[in-house]
N, C-alpha and C positions, 0 to 999 in steps of 0.2 A: 533520827529517829523521835530526836526533841521538838526539831522545826515541826515533823508531825503533830503531833501529839497538841502544839501551842494553834494547827490551824481550825481546832471543836474548844469549843466549850471542856468551863472545869466538869462539872459533874454527869453529861458524856465521857468522857474523859477517866475520872473518876469511876463510871462503871463500870465501862467497859475493861477496865484495866485491874481491881476486883475481882469482877467475874472469867478475868481470863487466866487468875494469877491462882485462881480458885476449883477454876476449869481443869488447867494444866497441873497442878499437884491431881486433883481424880484424876489424873492420866497417868501421870506417872504412879498413882499408889496401881492402876488398875496393872502396867505395863510389871511392876516388880511384882507382881502380886500371879502375872499371872510365867515370869522369868525364873518364880521361884519355887511355881508350883512346876514346870516344865522341867527344872533343873532333878527336881526329886522322880516326876514318872523315870528320864533317864537313869537316878541311882537306883530306882528300884528295876527300873528294865535288868539293870549293867547287875543286882546280884543277886537273881531269878538265873541271865542268863550265862555266870559266871557260875553259876551251880550248876546246872544242866552240861553247858563244856566241858567242867571237868570229868565230871559222871564220866564223861563220850567219850573224851582221853584219851579216859584213864580206863574205859573197859575196849579199843582201839588197841591202844601202850599192851595191853598188858594180851591181847589178843595175836599182835602183832610178835611181842616174847615167846607169846610159846609155841610159835608157828616155826620158830629159829629152834628153842631149845630142841623138838625133839625130832630136827634134823642131826643134830648134831652128833646125836648116837649111831644113827644111820651114815652118814661121814665116815668113822671109821672102822666100818666093815672091808677085809684084807683087800677085795678085788674093790672095791671103788677106791681106796686109797693106788693102788697099783695102777689103779685106772689111770688116779689122774695124774701123778707124776712119770708113770711111761717107764716104771725099771725094770717091770717085762713085759709081756708083750700079755692082753688078756685073750681070749677067746669066746669061740662067737658065745658057744654058749653062759661062758663068765658074765659076757652083755647079756644075755638073754637072763641071768638070774638079777645080771642089777636091775633092771625093766620092771621084774617082775618083784622087785624089790618095793623100788618108790611105785608102786602101784600098787601094791598092800599099805604102803604106808600112808598113798591119798586117803585107798578107800574105810581106811580102822579111823583115818585120824577127821585129816579136814575131807571132804566130801568140796564142797564149795573150790576146792584147787581142780583146775584148763590144766595146770599143767604145770609137768618140775625134769627142769634140765639142768645134767651138767656141764658145765662149759669149764674147759681146764686151762692155762697160761697161758698152751698154744696155742690156743682158741677153736678147740677140737670140743664137737657139740654130743652126748648121749641124753639122750628121752626115755621117760615112761612108756611111749611107745616106738617099735623099729620105725616106723613110717616118717616119724616126727625126727630122725638124727640128721636129716640132712641139710648144710649150711646153705644151703641154697635155700630153700626154705624158707631157715633163719632170720639171716643176714634182714630180714626189712623189719626184722623186731630190734627196738628201742635198749634192749640192753645185750645185744648182741656185737655192737663196737665200743661200749665203754667199758674203757680203761678199769683193771681190776683195779678194789678198793678191800684195803685192810678193815672198815664199820662197815657197818649192813646199810644196805645202801636202798629208796624204795624210787621205784618211776610212777610216777604219775598214772590217775585212767587213761588208756589205749586203748586201739584198741586190735587181739591180734590178729594176723595172716599166714598164719600157718595149716599146710594140710585140716581137713573135714572139719575145722572146728570156726574155720573163718568170719570174725564180725562180731565177736567178745566182748566189749566191754571189759576189761581185767585192769589190777596193778598189782603191779612185779613187783619183788622181794627179792635180793641179791644178796647173801649170807658168805662171806670170804668160808673157805678151806684150808686148812693147813697140814702142814705131815704130822702123820703119828712118829715119824723116825727122827726128822730135824725140825720141824720143826715151825718151820719153810711155808710162805703162803702157796699151797699148788691148784688156785682153780674155785669155781663160784658152784653158789648150786643156786639156783633160779625159781622161784617158784610163783606162774602166773595162779594171781586167785580174782576170782569170777567178784560179782559184789555184792553174793548174796549176804554174805554176813553185815557188811554195810547196809546195803538196806535195810534188816531186823532190828540192827540198832541205832538210826536214824529213827526210823516210824515208832520207835517206842517212844523216845524222845520228844517231843512237842511242845509247840510254844500259842498256849493257845488257841479262840478257831483254825486264824488259817497265816497265822505261823510256821515257819520254815527255820530248818538251818540247811547250810550248805558246806564241804567241805573243798581249800584252796591248796595248792601243791606255792611255794615259793615260787614260781615265773606265774602265778595264780592261773595255771590251768585246774577247772573243775574238777575236782576227784569226784565228790559224789553232788548230786543236786536229786530232787524230788522229780523232775524231767529228765528223761536217761536221752538223752536225742541232746542232751547239753554239755550230759557229762566226756569229758578228754576234752573239751574242749576251753581252749582262752574263753575265760573274761571278756572282758573287753569284745568278744565276736560275738556277743548275747544279746539279752538289751537290756539285763542290769549291769553292761558297762560304762552306764551314763553316770552311773552309782562310785559313790568314792569310800571308800573300805576304808575303814579304821584303820592304823595298824592294836598292836594286839595289844588289850587290857584296854581297847580305845571304846564309846561309847556315839554314836550321833545321830542323826537327822536330820530326813532323806526324802526327796521325792524320786519317787518310781510310783513309775503305774497311774496317773495321778494324784495318790493320794503321798501324806505324807509315813515313811516310814522307817519307824526302829533300827538301828542298826548297831550291833555289837562282836565285836571281835578274841578269842583267846587264839593262842599256839601250841601247839604239843611238843613239848619237848625232846622226844623220843624220832616226830618224823618232821616236828618243824613244822606240818603241816600246820596251816586253823582253818578254826573250826568260826563261819560265820552266820550270826543267828539276822535273820528277820521280822518283824512282827511291826503290823500298823497300830502308827500313833492313837488310830482310838480304841485298841482294846486293853491297850494299858493304863487311857488318860482318861474311865472316867471319872474319877474324882476333879479330877484337873477341869473337865466342864461345867462337872456343877462349882466350883469353887471363880471360874468365870462366870457364869447367870449372875448368882448371887453377889460377885462383885459387879456384873453392869445392872441390876436391880441398885446398888446402894448407889450409885455412879448416877443414876435418874435421880433418885431421891432429891443427892443433895444439888444435883443440879436444878431443880425446881426450887427447892427454897432458895438458894444463891437469885437469882433469875429473879422470886419475890420481896426480898428482902435487901437487898443489896439497894435498888434505887435508895429506899424509904431512908437506911442509915446513912443514907448520903448527902440528904439534903440536910443533917445536923453541922456537916462541914461548909456546903454548901453556901448558905446562910448566910452564913459575916460576910465571908467572900466575897457575894453580890453584893450586898452592900459597903463593906470599902471599895469595889472599885464607886458607884456609883457618887461616891464623898471625895473619890479621888476623878471623874469628872467633872465632877463641878470649878475643883480647883484648877484643872485646864483648862477649864475656861475661863478661867482668870477668876474666882469667886475665892479668895481667898479668908471669906471666915465663916467658910464652912466647916466642922466638926462633925465628925465618926461617931458613933454612942460607945460609954467605958462605961464597964462592969468592973467595980473594984475585983481579983479574982489571979485567980493563977493561972486561967485559958489562956492558953499564947494568944487565938482572935482577938484577946481583950488587952493584953500586951503589944496585939500589931496596929489596934488601934488608938492606944496610945500612945505610941511611938508616931501614926499620924500626927493627929494633933500637933505632939510637940515639932513636927515638921512643918506643918501649912506654915506657924509662927513664928518660923525662923526662915522661912523664905521671903516673907519679901523685904525682910531685912538685908539677906543673902542677894537678893537678886537688886537693891541698890547700892550693896560692896560689890561685887562684881563688874561693874563699869566702871569705878574710880581705879578701881585694883588693877585693870587691863589694862586704865588709860597711863597710870602711873611705872608700869611694867614695860609697856613698848618702850616710855619716854627712859625709865633706866640704862634696858639693855640698850640704848640707841647708844646713850652716852658713854655707858663698859663698855661693847662697842669695838667706841674711839677711841679709847682712853688702850683699847687694849691690843692693838693697833700701831700706836705711838709704839708703847712697851715694847713687842716683839721688835720692835726697830732698833729704836735703841739699846738692845741685847746685841745687833751684830757691830753698832758704831766702834765699842772697847776692842771688840772680838779680831778681827784685822788688824788696829794697830797693835797689841801685842805681838802676833806672829808673826808683820814685817818690821817691827823692831830687833825681834829676836836672830830675823835674816839679816839687815844691816850688824844688828854688833856684829857678826860673825864673821861680815864680811870684812868688817875693817878690822879685826882681827888680822886676817887671813891673805886680802890683798891692799894692795897704801899705792889705788890705781883711783883712776876715775867714776869706777863703776862703783862708787860706793856714792860719790854725788847724783850721778841718776840712777842707782837704786834709791834716794832719798825723794828726788826728785817726781819719781814716780807715789813713794808711797806719801807724799803732803798731798797732792792733787789724787789720791783716792781716800784720804781722807780728810779730805776737805766736803769732798764727794758726799763721803758718810756721816759725816755732822750737821750736812744742810737739812735741817728733820721737817721746815716748814716744804718740802716737797714729801706728801705720796704715789704720786704719778711723775714716767720719765719721761721721756722717750726714749724708744726701742734706742738709739742713737748712740743715748750719752748712756745709757747703760752697755752697750758696746763696748765703746768709748774705753768708758774705767775697767773694765775686764781687761778690752788690752793690756790695756797699763798694770795691771794686777798678773797678767799672763810673762809682760818683761819686768818684771821681778824674780818670778817664780826661773825664768832664760838667764838669765844673773844666776840662780841659787846649783842651774844644774846643765849649763853652758853648751855643751859639750854634744846628751845624750836627752835630756826634751823638745819635745815639738805639740805644737798646738795649732791648729789654725781654725779661725772664723768665715760659713761661707753663708753666709746672709745674704738675701736681696735685696738692694736697693727697698725697692717699692715698699721690702715692710718693718722701714726702720724708719718711718714714722710713725708705727706702734705707739699708743700708749701702754705701760708695764710699768708696775708695780715697782719705785728705786729698789733699789738689794735684790731684787729676783735672782739673778742666773751668777752673781761672781760667790755669791754661797756657793752654790750649787759644787762649781766648778774647785775654788776652794777646799771644800771634801773629796773632787776625785784627786787635787794635788794630794792630800793629807793621807788619802785608803787606796792612792791609786802609782799617784807618783812616788813614791816617798821607798813606800816601802822595797821597791825595783831599784833604786839608786840615782831617777832622774830616767833612765829610761824604759821611758813612755808615750803616750799622746793623747795628747784631750782636742777634740773636733767639735766645734761650737756649731747646727745647723737649723733649720728651718725651713716651715712649709706652713699652707693654709690648708684645712680641714673646714669646708665649708667656710663658716661665719667665724670660727677660726682660729686662732696663730698656735702652730705646736712648735715648741722651743726644744733641739735636745743637745741633751750636754754624752756624748758619748767619753771611754780610756778603755783601752788596752789591757788595766790592770787585771788581780788575780779575780776580781767579780768578788759576786755577795754567794754564801755557801743556799742553801736553795731555800732550808727552813727560818734562816734567820733577811732573809725576800719576802720567804712569807708574811712575816714578823710586823716588818719597816711598812707592806702593803697594809696588811690589816691594820697598825697603827693606823694611817693613815687616813682608811674609811672609816673607821671610828669619829674620829676627830672632824670628819667630811658629815655625817651625820649630826655630832654633838652642837656643829656651825659656829667652833667659835674654838676649838684647840688650846680650852683648858685645860688636858692633860698633858703632866710634866714629859716634857721626850728628856730621851736619855742622853747622854751627851755624844754618846757616838753618833747623834741625826738632829743635833739640836739644830745645824743647820738647813734639816730638810726639812723638818717638823716648823720646823719657823714660818720658812719657804712660805707651806703646802698652805699653815694656818692665816698665813695673812693673804693671800689668795682669793682661798672660800670666802674670809670675813669682806673682803672687797669687790667680789665678783659673783661668786655666789656658790653652791656648793657641785655643778659641775665643771666647774674648773682646780690647778690644783696641780698637785704632781703625780705622779707614777712612774716605777721603777721598775725596768728588765734587765736582767744579771746572765750569765753566763758561767759557769762557775770555772776559772782559768782564765776565760774567756775577755772581761770585760762588764762592762755594765754603760744606763746607759741610763740616762732621769729626761724624763717627757711633761717639757710646762707648758700646760695648755688656757695663755688669757684669748678675752672679748681679739677679734681682729677689730680694728679700729685704724684704717687707714688715713680718715681726716684726723688724726691725729685729736677727735673725742674722748672722753673715758667713757672705760665700760664699766665702769662703778656701779653695780644694783642698785 
């Protein structure tokens, strides 16, 4: 984004930025207002529908409760109790009397009842009309196969199929019946209710001009809807099935029939059914639309003011910047006498002009000084490198001597034989080689010759177990190499791989060419290096390569490795030096990369 702004003039960028921020602020204000008004509409809708739904639920619950109470007295009659529990055989006349009682009960109390049935626990049926008592005719009714329940149960809207009344949508209510003597359950009374009472109740409760209520059972069967052919169907099987009905007490805004609809849900505590209110959003949001129109008008007026005012205001900031730009162009062209217009004050542009003038005054002097300083720095760094290479090399000289003297001393006390003479001779050759500081580079054959003498010393220390092998092709032996490059690495391997294992270890030195480079590998079969320690050593070598000097302070544990790596990098360049590979418990490989110069010429950069 920053690079994009740099492609345009400052004035254009400032105008676009100011206008963009202002317009975005206005849009955010409009969005927040719209959300707030929408939430207010939803809250008002919830308040209205919640109150109406509570009245509906209360009326329906009261209706079911009254219907249940009126049947309790009827069920206590002795013939009905005897029919239920089968304690005696009920005569045909008594059955007719029971049917007559059921019909009178319907005629006097609830004319909307389509049928009343007595269902014993052994699945016998007695209806208010004798032609309805055939079990075959009633087997298709949903309540016939329902298990006995000690609680009142409601079956949502379904179509009855018994004779002479087939096709009527009803709600079935099942009330348990208990024995007067033992209080044990003996059956159920089933009341099939037509939807007349529900229709009247919902017709009295309307929402706006086109709003509507509907009632759903727990399994989303439509108990009531103003469209009669929807009753008894699953909500998912109707056009409203695309709507996501909120949970009880929730309100949502959804699309239905190409319109935004407000939908709220409340639940009946008695039946567990949900009363869903659906009202077009437009009927509840007249205040929202008025507020939205006013917001749009305010947005338009403010946008016009911004478009007219921002370009003029931005000139106050752009003019000083353009003046300073002009002066900088002159300096760029070599005019160091130019000065920006400056007036005393606290204005940041004036402070910038003052700083610009001071900068131009010092620029000429700085340019002259830079050339001299760069030349002096290059000379100094060259002398420093040469001195540091010599210092690093000199660090190695006494190190080997002290270690070898300790070995000679130990052997002298333990063995009184010619081994001391051999070891002293090898030590003298090695020390004479290291003490010759005039040669920074030698042929690889000289380095390997001294390495063989050092390995002979190590074989004397561990005469039975230690093994070593040098496999370097003769064509590589004329290659130039920094003096004391291989021996310190081998000595490091002896210290950390051979000595901890009591000499029961091996060291192999090999070489191969990699394009224009020679790679020398020193491998041991010691305990290896832990992964964290290996990572730390390689990172330290990388930092030394990047610094191109190796002026970090190496730890004593890795002084030989870092010393050699620093000298190789300083002498040959950043692409050369050491690299460590290790397998914990199996051994370590140190790779030395140097320029391949078979003709003996120096590879020093």
